[in-house]
C-alpha positions in Angstrom: -11.1 -0.4 33.8 -7.4 -0.4 32.8 -8.1 -2.0 29.5 -10.9 0.5 28.7 -8.6 3.4 29.6 -5.8 2.1 27.4 -8.3 1.7 24.5 -9.5 5.3 24.9 -5.9 6.6 25.0 -5.0 4.5 21.9 -7.9 6.1 19.9 -6.8 9.6 20.9 -3.1 9.0 20.2 -3.7 7.5 16.8 -6.6 9.7 15.7 -6.1 10.2 11.9 -6.9 13.9 12.3 -3.6 14.4 14.3 -1.6 13.2 11.3 -3.2 15.9 9.2 -2.5 18.6 11.8 1.3 18.3 11.8 3.5 20.7 13.7 4.2 20.7 17.5 0.9 18.9 18.2 1.8 16.0 15.9 5.3 15.8 17.4 4.0 15.8 21.0 1.5 13.1 20.3 4.2 10.9 18.6 6.4 11.3 21.7 3.5 10.4 24.0 2.9 7.2 22.1 6.1 5.7 23.6 5.2 5.9 27.3 1.7 4.7 26.3 3.2 1.7 24.6 5.4 1.0 27.7 2.4 1.2 30.1 0.4 -1.1 27.8 3.2 -3.7 27.6 3.8 -3.6 31.4 0.1 -3.9 32.2 -0.7 -6.5 29.5 -0.6 -10.2 30.2 0.6 -10.7 26.7 3.7 -8.5 27.2 5.2 -10.8 29.8 7.8 -8.1 30.7 7.1 -8.4 34.4 7.3 -12.2 34.3 10.6 -12.1 32.4 12.0 -9.6 34.9 11.1 -12.0 37.7 12.8 -14.8 35.9 15.9 -12.8 35.6 15.9 -12.1 39.3 16.0 -15.8 40.0 18.8 -16.2 37.4 20.7 -13.4 39.0 20.6 -15.0 42.5 22.1 -18.2 41.0 24.8 -16.5 39.0 25.7 -13.3 40.9 28.5 -14.8 43.0 30.0 -16.8 40.0 29.8 -13.7 37.8 31.5 -11.5 40.4 34.2 -14.2 41.1 34.8 -14.4 37.3 35.1 -10.6 37.1 37.3 -10.6 40.2 39.7 -13.1 38.6 40.0 -11.1 35.4 40.4 -7.7 37.0 43.0 -9.1 39.5 45.4 -9.6 36.6 45.1 -5.8 35.9 45.2 -4.9 39.6 41.6 -3.5 39.3 39.9 -6.1 41.5 39.7 -3.8 44.5 37.3 -1.5 42.6 34.5 -4.1 42.2 33.4 -3.9 45.8 32.7 -0.1 45.8 30.8 -0.6 42.5 28.7 -3.3 44.1 27.9 -1.1 47.1 27.1 1.8 44.8 24.6 -0.4 43.0 23.0 -1.4 46.3 22.8 2.1 47.7 19.1 2.5 47.2 18.6 -0.2 49.9 20.0 2.2 52.5 23.6 2.9 53.4 23.8 0.4 56.3 22.0 -2.4 54.4 24.0 -1.8 51.2 27.3 -2.1 53.2 26.0 -5.2 55.1 24.8 -7.0 51.9 28.0 -6.1 50.0 30.1 -7.7 52.8 28.0 -10.8 52.7 28.2 -11.2 48.9 31.9 -10.3 48.9 32.5 -13.1 51.5 31.1 -15.6 49.1 33.1 -14.2 46.2 36.3 -14.5 48.3 35.6 -18.1 49.0 35.0 -18.9 45.4 38.0 -16.9 44.2 40.3 -18.4 46.8 39.2 -22.0 46.3 40.9 -24.4 43.9 37.9 -25.3 41.7 39.6 -27.7 39.4 38.6 -28.2 35.8 35.1 -29.4 36.5 34.4 -26.5 39.0 35.8 -24.0 36.4 33.5 -25.4 33.7 30.5 -25.1 36.0 31.5 -21.5 36.9 31.8 -20.5 33.2 28.5 -22.4 32.3 26.6 -20.5 35.1 27.8 -17.1 33.8 27.1 -18.0 30.2 23.6 -19.3 31.2 22.8 -15.9 32.8 23.8 -14.0 29.7 21.8 -16.4 27.5 18.7 -15.8 29.7 19.2 -12.1 29.1 19.5 -12.6 25.4 16.3 -14.6 25.4 14.4 -11.8 27.1 15.9 -9.2 24.7 15.0 -11.4 21.7 11.5 -11.6 23.0 11.3 -7.8 23.2 12.7 -7.5 19.6 10.4 -10.3 18.4 13.4 -12.4 17.3 12.6 -16.2 17.3 16.1 -17.5 16.4 18.7 -17.3 19.1 22.5 -17.3 18.6 24.1 -20.6 17.7 26.0 -22.5 20.5 29.4 -21.5 19.2 28.5 -17.8 18.9 27.0 -17.8 22.4 30.3 -19.0 24.0 32.6 -16.8 21.9 30.5 -13.6 22.0 29.3 -14.0 25.6 32.8 -14.7 27.0 34.2 -11.7 25.0 31.7 -9.4 26.7 32.2 -10.9 30.1 36.0 -10.6 29.7 36.2 -7.1 28.3 33.1 -5.5 29.9 34.3 -5.3 33.5 37.7 -4.1 32.4 36.2 -1.2 30.3 33.7 -0.2 33.0 36.3 -0.1 35.8 38.9 1.5 33.5 36.5 4.3 32.6 35.5 5.0 36.2 39.2 4.8 37.2 40.2 7.4 34.6 37.3 9.6 35.7 38.4 9.4 39.3 42.1 10.1 38.4 41.1 13.1 36.4 38.9 14.4 39.2 41.8 14.1 41.7 44.4 15.7 39.4 46.2 18.9 40.4 44.9 20.8 37.4 41.3 19.9 38.1 41.7 20.9 41.7 43.0 24.3 40.6 40.2 24.7 38.1 37.6 23.9 40.8 38.5 27.2 42.5 37.7 29.2 39.3 34.1 29.8 38.3 32.3 28.7 36.2 34.8 25.8 35.9 34.2 24.7 39.5 30.4 24.3 39.1 30.9 22.6 35.7 33.4 20.1 37.2 31.2 19.3 40.1 28.2 18.8 37.8 30.3 16.5 35.5 31.4 14.5 38.5 27.8 13.8 39.4 26.7 13.1 35.9 29.6 10.8 34.9 28.3 7.6 36.8 24.9 8.0 35.0 26.6 8.5 31.7 28.5 5.2 32.3 25.1 3.5 33.0 23.6 5.0 29.8 26.6 3.7 27.9 26.3 0.2 29.4 22.6 0.1 28.7 23.1 1.3 25.1 25.8 -1.3 24.5 23.5 -4.1 25.8 20.6 -2.9 23.6 22.9 -2.9 20.5 24.8 -6.1 21.2 22.5 -8.6 23.0 19.5 -9.0 20.7 20.2 -11.4 17.8 19.2 -8.9 15.2 20.8 -5.7 13.7 20.1 -2.7 16.0 20.7 0.8 14.9 23.1 2.8 17.1 20.6 5.7 17.4 17.8 3.4 18.6 20.2 1.7 21.1 21.2 5.2 22.4 17.6 6.3 22.7 16.8 3.1 24.7 20.0 3.7 26.8 19.1 7.2 27.7 15.5 6.2 28.6 16.8 3.2 30.7 19.4 5.3 32.4 17.0 8.1 33.3 14.5 5.5 34.6 17.2 3.7 36.6 18.4 7.0 38.3 14.8 8.0 39.1 13.9 4.6 40.4 17.0 4.7 42.7 15.9 7.9 44.3 12.3 6.8 44.7 13.2 3.3 46.0 15.6 4.8 48.6 12.8 6.9 50.0 10.5 3.9 49.9 13.1 1.9 52.0 13.3 4.7 54.5 9.6 5.0 54.8 9.1 1.2 55.2 11.4 0.5 58.1 8.5 -0.9 60.2 7.7 -3.5 57.6 11.4 -4.4 57.2 11.6 -4.9 61.0 8.7 -7.3 60.9 10.6 -9.6 58.5 13.8 -9.2 60.7 16.8 -10.8 58.9 14.7 -11.5 55.8 13.9 -7.8 55.4 17.2 -7.0 53.6 16.8 -10.0 51.3 13.2 -9.0 50.4 14.2 -5.4 49.7 17.2 -6.6 47.6 14.9 -8.8 45.5 12.5 -6.0 44.8 15.4 -3.7 43.8 16.8 -6.4 41.5 13.4 -6.9 39.9 13.0 -3.1 39.3 16.5 -3.0 37.7 15.7 -5.9 35.3 12.3 -4.4 34.5 13.8 -1.0 33.7 16.5 -2.7 31.5 13.7 -4.5 29.5 11.6 -1.3 29.2 14.6 0.5 27.8 15.1 -2.3 25.3 11.4 -2.0 24.4 11.9 1.7 23.7 14.8 1.0 21.5 12.7 -1.6 19.6 9.8 0.9 19.1 12.2 3.6 18.0 13.6 1.3 15.3 10.2 -0.2 14.4 7.6 2.5 15.1 5.0 0.5 13.1 4.6 -1.7 16.2 3.8 1.2 18.6 0.1 0.8 18.3 -0.2 -3.0 18.2 2.7 -4.1 20.4 2.7 -7.9 20.5 -1.0 -8.2 19.8 -1.8 -10.3 16.8 -3.8 -8.0 14.5 -6.4 -9.9 12.5 -7.3 -8.0 9.4 -10.7 -8.3 7.8 -10.8 -8.8 4.0 -11.4 -5.2 3.2 -8.3 -4.1 5.1 -6.2 -6.9 3.6 -7.3 -5.9 0.1 -6.5 -2.2 0.8 -3.0 -3.0 2.1 -2.3 -5.3 -0.8 -3.3 -2.6 -3.3 -1.2 0.0 -1.4 1.8 -2.4 -1.5 1.5 -3.1 -5.2 0.9 0.6 -6.0 4.0 1.8 -4.1 6.2 -1.0 -5.6 4.8 -0.6 -9.1 5.2 3.2 -9.0 8.8 3.3 -7.8 10.0 0.2 -9.7 10.9 2.1 -12.9 12.6 4.9 -11.0 16.4 4.4 -10.6 17.6 3.7 -7.0 14.1 3.3 -5.5 13.3 -0.1 -4.2 11.0 -1.1 -1.3 11.7 -3.6 1.4 9.3 -5.2 3.9 10.8 -3.0 6.6 10.4 0.3 4.7 6.9 -0.6 3.6 5.8 -1.4 7.2 7.2 1.9 8.4 5.6 3.9 5.6 2.2 2.3 5.8 2.3 2.3 9.7 1.4 -1.5 9.6 3.1 -4.0 12.0 5.7 -6.0 10.1 4.2 -9.4 11.0 0.8 -8.3 9.7 2.2 -6.9 6.5 4.3 -10.0 6.0 1.2 -12.2 5.6 -0.2 -10.0 2.9 3.2 -9.8 1.1 3.5 -13.6 1.3 0.1 -14.0 -0.4 1.2 -11.7 -3.2 4.4 -13.6 -3.6 2.6 -16.9 -3.6 0.5 -15.7 -6.5 3.5 -14.5 -8.5 2.6 -10.8 -8.1 5.7 -9.9 -6.1 9.3 -11.2 -6.1 11.9 -10.7 -3.4 15.5 -10.2 -4.6 18.6 -11.5 -2.9 18.9 -8.1 -1.1 15.3 -8.5 0.1 14.0 -5.8 -2.2 10.5 -6.3 -3.5 9.8 -5.9 -7.2 6.7 -6.7 -9.3 6.5 -10.4 -10.3 5.8 -9.4 -13.9 5.2 -6.3 -16.0 2.8 -3.9 -14.3 0.6 -3.9 -17.5 0.1 -7.7 -17.0 -1.1 -7.6 -13.4 -4.9 -7.2 -13.2 -6.3 -5.4 -10.2 -8.8 -8.3 -9.8 -5.9 -10.7 -9.4 -4.4 -8.6 -6.6 -7.7 -8.6 -4.7 -8.2 -12.4 -5.3 -4.6 -13.1 -4.0 -5.5 -11.6 -0.6 -8.9 -13.3 -0.3 -7.9 -16.8 -1.2 -4.9 -18.7 0.1 -5.0 -21.2 -2.7 -7.9 -21.3 -5.2 -11.5 -20.0 -5.2 -12.5 -23.6 -6.2 -11.9 -24.7 -2.6 -15.4 -23.2 -1.9 -16.8 -26.4 -3.4 -15.3 -28.4 -0.5 -17.7 -26.9 2.0 -21.2 -27.9 2.6 -23.5 -25.4 0.9 -26.7 -25.0 -1.0 -26.8 -24.1 -4.7 -28.4 -20.7 -4.2 -25.8 -19.6 -1.6 -23.0 -20.8 -3.7 -24.4 -19.0 -6.7 -24.5 -15.7 -4.8 -20.8 -16.1 -3.9 -19.8 -16.8 -7.5 -21.8 -13.9 -8.8 -20.0 -11.6 -6.3 -16.7 -12.9 -7.6 -17.8 -12.4 -11.2 -19.0 -8.8 -10.4 -15.6 -7.9 -9.0 -13.8 -9.4 -12.0 -16.0 -7.6 -14.4 -15.7 -4.3 -12.6 -11.9 -4.3 -12.9 -11.7 -6.3 -16.1 -9.7 -3.7 -18.0 -7.8 -2.2 -15.1 -4.2 -3.2 -14.3 -1.6 -2.1 -11.9 -0.1 0.1 -14.6 -3.3 2.0 -15.0 -3.6 2.3 -11.2 -0.1 3.8 -10.9 -0.5 6.2 -13.8 -4.0 7.3 -12.8 -4.3 10.8 -11.5 -5.8 10.9 -8.0 -9.1 12.6 -7.6 -9.5 14.6 -4.4 -12.4 13.8 -2.2 -13.6 16.7 -0.1 -15.1 14.4 2.5 -11.8 12.6 3.2 -8.9 14.2 5.0 -5.7 12.6 3.7 -2.6 12.8 6.1 0.6 14.1 4.7 2.6 11.0 3.4 5.9 10.3 5.0 9.0 10.3 2.7 10.3 7.0 1.4 13.6 6.2 3.0 15.7 3.3 1.9 16.6 0.8 4.6 20.2 0.7 5.6 
């Protein structure tokens, strides 16, 4: 039933008639595509977001105390170490005030033991390895969301991970410390008595912690994936993740209050179970925000997600002709060059699907990729027959490979006659004639307004 409902929603949200309507309706539908994609990815077995969030919960349990001890040692040098404990309790507040305080004390007891123990060189290496392993696990999950197959090298992992682990806690505590100092200053106290400054200051005081969360989320989305992430996309994901995190905290706090009977049944294990659920929700929200950032930067994946789209020959031929048409048309215009990324966005085709078609065209010498990944025609547009473009998408190697299969002469003859008919139909038509041909309007076909061509940064 869920799969059927998602299929119906997909048809409505990507109805071609909506593209032609434009205006507020088109904008609203485009916005609704994002929550639809999140629901589909969370419900889909292929998305694996929930499984990865569970895996990160397990990793967190192993590395939470070493990470806090590591941060404690760093912040102690700046006399900021006393501020970690209130931050930890603030994070656990949705568990309930008493439970948050109790769990914070227990965790802090472990941190004190680790921080106050002489670990030695081997113990210190194990501590650093545990912290780095956690960040590596987060990177793997983010790379999965961004469909990046190649992780950072071993050297980059240690250098970049340790840089973030060293600087991150200092920046967060420093930002919150400055905010608290400003809020307690004499000038701010005097302004609070004057309206509308008083209301504004109170509002800013409530909003600031969430702004810090949004900043941290945005930084993670921009830095952790092993691929270039646009700042705007990271910020969109950060705002989404921050809003979801704040909303989940309020809802979860009410859930904890309403489920006191169930917690009582589990006795001492109740606080542990509730903490595990809260950790799971936090990691899931972090991954969902990263998914939003990915879809904002790559909107062509909104419809398919991680599904492997298998195109039929007719669709492959149509996409190949569109690719060659766009590249051939803009090739002679100064400053206009297409890349795989801009083509995928313009044609609203997932990049991994478009890549297979482009690779076939390159293999047949119809396209060439430059050093800057720009795509240009493999030869003069007047020397590229339309029949050859169609043939490149239908055959990986050579039509003669049909002779390798078991067949009968009559069936094989029909296949060859079909190939000859296609070649004869487009015998005198080249890519140049296709580009220069004036389009003929078909009253039975509604053509959506094309998106403008934007060069990739």
